[in-house]
C-alpha positions in Angstrom: 48.5 91.7 49.2 48.3 90.5 45.7 45.4 88.1 44.8 47.4 86.1 42.3 44.9 86.8 39.5 41.8 85.7 41.3 39.1 88.4 41.8 38.5 89.5 45.3 36.1 91.9 47.0 38.6 94.7 46.4 39.1 93.9 42.7 35.5 93.7 41.5 32.1 95.1 42.7 29.4 93.1 44.2 26.9 91.4 41.9 24.0 93.6 43.1 26.0 96.7 42.3 26.5 95.5 38.7 22.7 95.0 38.4 22.0 98.5 39.8 24.1 99.9 37.0 22.7 97.5 34.4 19.1 98.5 34.9 19.3 102.1 33.6 21.2 100.8 30.5 18.4 98.3 29.7 15.9 101.1 30.3 17.7 103.3 27.8 17.7 100.5 25.2 14.0 99.8 25.8 13.3 103.6 25.3 15.1 103.6 22.0 13.0 100.6 20.9 9.9 102.3 22.0 10.9 105.4 20.0 11.4 103.3 16.9 8.0 101.7 17.5 6.4 105.2 17.9 7.9 106.3 14.6 6.5 103.1 13.0 3.1 103.9 14.5 3.1 107.4 12.9 4.1 105.9 9.5 1.6 103.1 9.7 -1.8 104.5 10.4 -3.4 101.6 12.3 -3.8 103.6 15.5 -5.9 106.7 15.9 -4.2 110.1 16.2 -5.1 110.3 19.9 -3.4 107.0 20.7 -0.3 107.9 18.6 0.0 111.2 20.4 -0.4 109.5 23.8 2.2 106.9 23.0 4.6 109.5 21.7 4.2 111.6 24.8 4.9 108.5 27.0 8.0 107.8 25.0 9.2 111.4 25.2 8.6 111.4 29.0 10.5 108.2 29.3 13.4 109.6 27.3 13.5 112.7 29.5 13.4 110.6 32.6 16.4 108.5 31.3 18.2 111.8 30.5 17.5 113.1 34.1 18.6 109.9 35.7 21.9 109.4 33.8 24.9 109.0 35.9 
């Protein structure tokens, strides 16, 4: 049966499914922002070397996790 242009349950996914697919995208965007910030931390030497290494390791681990959890 045609829905006459109105979305129905069969035409579009439920709202919580859209959120489930939106969260990984937001995580990937946040990871890119953290990587840019880590690069800035290495250029600007306000942090100690240990803190910069730790932050960079966390960013790399987050990027690997994003890569592993891609759809």
